[in-house]
N, C-alpha and C positions, 0 to 999 in steps of 0.2 A: 332717817331713822324710821323703822317700821312702827306701825300703830300696834296697840295692844291687841286689837281684834285681828289684825293681819298676822301678827306673830302667833296668836292662838290658832288661827286657821292653818298656818304653815305647820305647826306641831301636829295638828290633827291629820293633815294630809300626809305627813311623814310617817305617822303611826299606821295609817291606812295602807300606805305603800309597803311598809314592812310586813304587815299581816298578809298582804297579797303575795309577796315574794315567799314568805315562810310557808304559805299553803302549797306551793309547788316544789319546794326544795325537799330532797330526801332528809328525813329527820328534822324538818322545819319546825315542828312543834317543840321538840326538845331544845333546839337552838334558841327559839324564842323565849322559852322558860328560863334558859340560862342567862339570856341577855336582859331579862326583865328588871333585875335589881339595878343594873347599870343605867338602863333607860329611865327608870323612875328617879334615880338620883340626878341624872342630866336634866330631866323635865323640871324637877324641883328647883334646880339651879337657874334654869331659864325663867321660870315663873318669878323667882326672887329678883332676877335682873329686870323683869318687866315692871315689878312693883317699885324697884329702886329708880327706874327711869321715869316713872311718872304716873 
């Protein structure tokens, strides 16, 4: 089971990778804005899971 700190680091790394990819894609900024609500909901669910695990 991942630690809370490790899971948080993985989330930050994933967000950083997404921003890097979006910066080189055509219309990357628009795609990122469109995905933001889904990403926020997914992050909230993961954080709740971390709190539930310990």
